C-alpha positions as CSV (number, residue, x, y, z in Angstrom):
1,M,21.3,-34.2,69.3
2,K,20.5,-30.5,69.7
3,L,20.5,-28.8,73.1
4,A,19.4,-25.4,74.5
5,V,20.6,-24.6,78.0
6,D,19.4,-21.7,80.0
7,I,21.6,-21.2,83.1
8,G,19.8,-18.8,85.5
9,N,20.6,-17.6,89.0
10,S,18.5,-20.2,90.7
11,Y,17.9,-23.0,88.1
12,V,19.3,-24.5,84.9
13,K,16.9,-25.5,82.1
14,W,18.3,-28.2,79.8
15,A,16.2,-28.7,76.7
16,I,16.4,-31.3,73.9
17,L,15.4,-29.9,70.5
18,R,14.2,-31.0,67.1
19,G,14.7,-28.0,64.9
20,T,12.9,-25.3,66.9
21,D,10.6,-27.7,68.6
22,I,11.2,-28.5,72.3
23,L,11.1,-32.2,72.8
24,S,11.8,-32.2,76.6
25,I,13.0,-29.9,79.3
26,D,14.9,-30.9,82.5
27,E,15.2,-28.4,85.3
28,F,17.8,-28.6,88.1
29,E,20.1,-26.6,90.3
30,P,23.3,-25.2,88.9
31,A,25.4,-27.5,91.1
32,S,24.1,-30.5,89.0
33,L,25.4,-29.1,85.7
34,P,28.8,-30.9,85.7
35,V,27.0,-34.3,86.2
36,K,24.6,-33.5,83.3
37,I,27.5,-32.6,81.0
38,R,29.5,-35.8,81.9
39,H,26.6,-37.9,80.7
40,L,26.7,-36.4,77.2
41,D,28.0,-38.8,74.6
42,P,30.9,-37.1,72.7
43,T,30.2,-39.3,69.7
44,A,26.6,-38.1,69.3
45,G,27.4,-35.1,67.3
46,T,25.8,-32.7,69.9
47,T,25.2,-29.1,68.9
48,G,23.7,-26.6,71.2
49,I,23.4,-23.1,72.5
50,I,23.9,-21.8,76.0
51,A,22.6,-18.6,77.7
52,T,24.0,-18.0,81.1
53,V,23.5,-15.1,83.6
54,K,26.6,-16.1,85.6
55,A,30.2,-16.7,84.7
56,L,30.9,-20.3,84.0
57,H,33.9,-22.0,85.6
58,P,36.6,-22.8,82.9
59,N,36.3,-26.5,83.7
60,I,32.6,-26.3,82.7
61,V,33.3,-24.5,79.5
62,A,36.1,-27.0,78.6
63,A,33.9,-30.0,79.4
64,L,31.1,-28.6,77.1
65,K,33.6,-28.1,74.3
66,E,34.8,-31.7,74.6
67,K,31.2,-33.0,74.3
68,G,30.1,-31.1,71.2
69,H,29.8,-27.8,69.4
70,F,28.1,-25.1,71.6
71,I,27.3,-21.5,70.9
72,F,27.7,-19.3,74.0
73,L,25.1,-16.6,73.4
74,D,26.6,-13.1,73.7
75,S,26.5,-9.7,72.0
76,K,28.4,-11.0,69.0
77,T,26.1,-13.9,68.3
78,P,23.9,-13.3,65.2
79,I,20.2,-13.1,66.1
80,P,17.0,-12.8,64.0
81,I,16.1,-9.4,65.4
82,A,17.9,-6.0,65.5
83,N,19.6,-5.3,68.9
84,K,19.4,-1.5,69.5
85,Y,20.6,-1.7,73.1
86,Q,23.3,0.9,73.7
87,T,25.6,-1.4,75.6
88,P,25.0,-4.9,74.0
89,E,28.0,-6.3,75.8
90,T,26.3,-5.8,79.1
91,L,22.9,-7.2,78.1
92,G,22.0,-10.5,79.8
93,A,21.8,-13.4,77.4
94,D,18.5,-14.5,79.0
95,R,17.0,-11.1,78.1
96,I,17.9,-11.2,74.4
97,A,16.9,-14.9,74.1
98,A,13.5,-14.1,75.7
99,A,13.1,-11.1,73.3
100,V,13.8,-13.4,70.3
101,G,11.4,-16.0,71.6
102,G,8.6,-13.5,72.1
103,N,9.2,-11.8,68.7
104,M,9.0,-15.1,66.9
105,E,5.4,-15.5,68.1
106,F,4.4,-11.8,67.8
107,R,6.3,-10.4,64.9
108,G,5.5,-6.9,63.6
109,V,3.8,-5.8,66.9
110,D,4.9,-3.8,69.9
111,L,5.8,-6.4,72.5
112,L,6.6,-6.2,76.2
113,I,8.1,-9.3,77.9
114,V,7.7,-9.4,81.6
115,D,10.1,-12.1,83.0
116,C,9.2,-12.9,86.6
117,G,12.3,-14.7,87.9
118,T,15.0,-14.0,90.4
119,C,14.8,-10.5,89.0
120,L,11.7,-8.8,87.5
121,K,12.7,-7.9,83.9
122,F,10.8,-5.8,81.4
123,D,12.0,-6.1,77.8
124,F,10.5,-4.3,74.8
125,V,10.6,-5.2,71.2
126,N,9.0,-2.8,68.8
127,R,6.9,-3.5,65.7
128,Q,10.0,-3.0,63.6
129,N,11.4,-6.2,65.3
130,E,14.0,-4.1,67.2
131,F,15.0,-4.8,70.8
132,L,15.2,-1.5,72.6
133,G,15.8,-2.4,76.2
134,G,13.5,-2.2,79.3
135,G,13.9,-2.4,83.1
136,I,15.2,-4.6,85.9
137,S,14.0,-4.7,89.5
138,P,14.0,-7.3,92.4
139,G,11.9,-10.3,91.8
140,L,9.3,-11.8,94.2
141,K,11.6,-14.0,96.3
142,M,14.4,-11.3,96.3
143,R,12.0,-8.8,97.9
144,F,11.1,-11.2,100.7
145,A,14.8,-12.0,101.2
146,A,15.8,-8.3,101.3
147,L,13.3,-7.4,104.0
148,N,14.7,-10.2,106.1
149,N,18.4,-9.5,105.3
150,Y,18.4,-5.8,105.8
151,T,16.4,-5.7,109.1
152,D,16.9,-7.1,112.5
153,K,13.4,-8.3,113.2
154,L,11.5,-8.9,110.0
155,P,11.1,-12.7,109.3
156,L,11.7,-14.4,106.0
157,I,8.3,-15.2,104.5
158,H,7.6,-18.0,102.1
159,I,4.3,-17.9,100.3
160,R,2.4,-20.9,99.0
161,P,2.2,-21.1,95.2
162,D,-1.5,-22.1,95.5
163,Q,-2.4,-19.2,97.9
164,K,-5.2,-17.2,96.2
165,E,-5.8,-14.1,98.3
166,F,-3.5,-11.6,100.0
167,M,-5.2,-9.0,102.2
168,L,-4.4,-5.4,101.5
169,I,-4.3,-4.4,105.2
170,G,-2.0,-6.8,106.9
171,D,-3.2,-7.6,110.4
172,N,0.1,-9.0,111.6
173,T,3.8,-8.7,110.6
174,E,3.7,-11.8,108.3
175,N,0.5,-10.6,106.5
176,S,1.9,-7.0,106.3
177,I,5.1,-8.2,104.6
178,T,3.1,-10.5,102.2
179,S,0.7,-7.6,101.4
180,G,3.5,-5.2,100.7
181,V,5.5,-7.6,98.5
182,V,2.8,-9.4,96.5
183,N,0.5,-6.4,96.1
184,G,3.5,-4.2,95.4
185,I,5.0,-6.4,92.6
186,V,1.5,-6.7,91.0
187,A,1.0,-3.0,91.1
188,E,4.5,-2.4,89.6
189,I,3.8,-4.8,86.7
190,D,0.5,-3.2,86.0
191,G,1.9,0.3,86.3
192,I,4.8,-0.4,83.9
193,I,2.5,-2.0,81.4
194,N,0.2,1.1,81.6
195,R,3.2,3.4,81.0
196,Y,4.1,1.5,77.9
197,K,0.5,1.6,76.6
198,E,0.5,5.4,76.8
199,T,2.9,5.4,73.8
200,H,2.2,1.9,72.3
201,P,-1.6,1.5,72.6
202,H,-1.6,-1.8,70.7
203,L,1.0,-3.4,73.0
204,R,1.1,-7.2,73.5
205,V,2.4,-8.4,76.8
206,I,4.0,-11.8,77.5
207,L,4.4,-13.0,81.1
208,T,7.2,-15.6,81.6
209,G,9.6,-16.8,84.3
210,G,9.3,-19.0,87.4
211,D,6.8,-16.8,89.2
212,A,4.7,-16.1,86.2
213,P,2.0,-18.7,86.9
214,F,1.7,-17.3,90.5
215,L,1.3,-13.7,89.2
216,N,-0.8,-14.5,86.2
217,G,-4.4,-13.7,86.9
218,R,-3.5,-11.1,89.6
219,I,-2.4,-8.6,87.0
220,K,-5.3,-6.5,85.6
221,N,-3.8,-6.1,82.1
222,P,-4.4,-8.9,79.6
223,V,-1.2,-10.9,79.2
224,F,-0.1,-14.1,77.4
225,L,1.5,-16.6,79.7
226,R,4.4,-18.3,78.0
227,Q,6.7,-20.7,80.0
228,N,10.2,-21.5,78.8
229,L,10.4,-18.4,76.6
230,V,14.2,-18.2,76.9
231,I,14.5,-21.8,75.7
232,R,12.2,-21.0,72.8
233,G,14.4,-18.0,71.9
234,L,17.6,-20.1,72.1
235,A,16.1,-22.7,69.8
236,E,15.3,-19.9,67.3
237,I,18.8,-18.4,67.5
238,L,20.4,-21.8,67.1
239,N,18.2,-22.4,64.0
240,F,19.1,-19.0,62.7
241,H,22.8,-19.7,63.2
242,E,22.6,-23.0,61.3
243,T,20.7,-21.4,58.5
244,L,23.4,-18.7,58.1
245,H,26.1,-21.4,57.9
246,A,24.2,-23.9,55.8
C-alpha cells in the first residue's frame, strides 16, 4: 500500500495511492493521527511520504517507522522541479509539495499557486520549472480570530460556507468585520495576482486549500480550482523517488 499524508495546522489528509493516482482521501483532526497509524498493517509493505507543517512527536515518528517505509519531505528530499528558495531548510513541506503538484499539471508555464488554508500562501513556479518562493499572510479564519483575540469587544465571527454576498458597507459590527475580512482577503488575492501579471502576463493561477471553494468565484482573475494539491504533489514526489531508486 502507498500513502501520502499531509499534516496541516488544522487537519490531516491521509491518501491511499496507486502510482500517482489518488484512490481515496480521509480527512481528520491531528489528534486522531496515532489511532490511524495503529491500524496500519506492518506486514502490508506500506510505503509513503509525509509532509507536515508542525513538529511530530517522536512517538509518532517511531510508530510510522515501525509500520512501513516513509519519506519525511524536507529540503534534502529529491523533487522533480528545481528549488531556488534561498533558505530551503525553512521552506514548509506543504508549499513545495503544492508547487510540485501544480507544476506537474502546468509544466513550462509561469504558475502562481494560491493556497487558502490556515495561512494564505502564494507560491510561484516559473516557466523553467523552478520554484522561486512567494508570500505568506493570515488566512480567512485567522483574520477573524485575530480581531477577536487582540481586542476587548470585537466578537469572533463565523461565516457560512454557503453565504453568497457580503456587503461592502457593514451596517453593524458583525457585518463590518465580515466585510473587512472577506472583501479584504479577496482584494489581497486579486491584487497579488495582478502584481505577478505585470511581469508574467501569461500567468496561470491555481486556487487550492480548505477555503478555496468559498473564495472561488469571488476573485475577479481567472483561476483553476484544484483541491488536494499538496497530496497530488506528494504522490508525484514519491513516484519520482521510486524512479530514482528503481
